[in-house]
C-alpha positions in Angstrom: 0.0 0.0 0.0 2.8 2.4 0.7 3.7 2.3 -3.0 0.4 3.9 -3.8 0.5 6.6 -1.1 1.1 7.3 2.5 -0.3 4.8 5.0 -1.9 6.3 8.0 -2.6 4.4 11.3 -5.9 5.2 13.0 -7.8 3.6 15.9 -11.0 4.4 14.1 -10.4 1.3 11.8 -10.4 -1.3 14.5 -11.3 -4.9 13.5 -14.0 -6.1 15.8 -14.2 -9.8 16.6 -16.1 -12.1 18.9 -14.6 -14.0 21.8 -15.0 -17.4 20.1 -11.4 -17.6 19.1 -10.3 -16.7 22.7 -12.7 -19.4 24.0 -11.5 -22.0 21.5 -7.7 -21.4 21.6 -7.3 -19.7 24.9 -6.0 -16.3 25.7 -2.3 -17.2 25.8 -2.3 -19.1 22.5 -4.3 -16.4 20.8 -2.0 -13.7 22.1 1.1 -15.6 21.0 -0.2 -16.2 17.6 -1.3 -12.6 17.1 2.1 -11.4 18.4 4.1 -13.8 16.1 2.0 -12.6 13.1 2.7 -9.0 14.0 6.5 -9.6 14.2 6.6 -11.7 11.0 4.5 -9.2 9.1 6.5 -6.2 10.3 10.0 -7.6 9.8 9.7 -10.5 7.3 6.8 -9.0 5.2 4.8 -12.3 5.4 2.5 -13.8 8.0 3.6 -16.4 10.5 0.4 -18.4 10.1 -1.3 -19.2 6.8 -4.2 -21.3 8.0 -6.9 -20.7 10.7 -9.7 -22.6 12.4 -13.2 -21.3 11.9 -15.0 -21.0 15.3 -18.6 -20.6 14.2 
């Protein structure tokens, strides 16, 4: 996206989600997975995980 224009961070564009993933995977595992994905996406430019479990 930065090739097209400036990327602006804003709290107004939050992704809302339900607690189903927290209930299914647990708080610690969900936090570790989200943290690892953040680090991988920031520094390696690719996600840590490529698959997910649907908790519907």
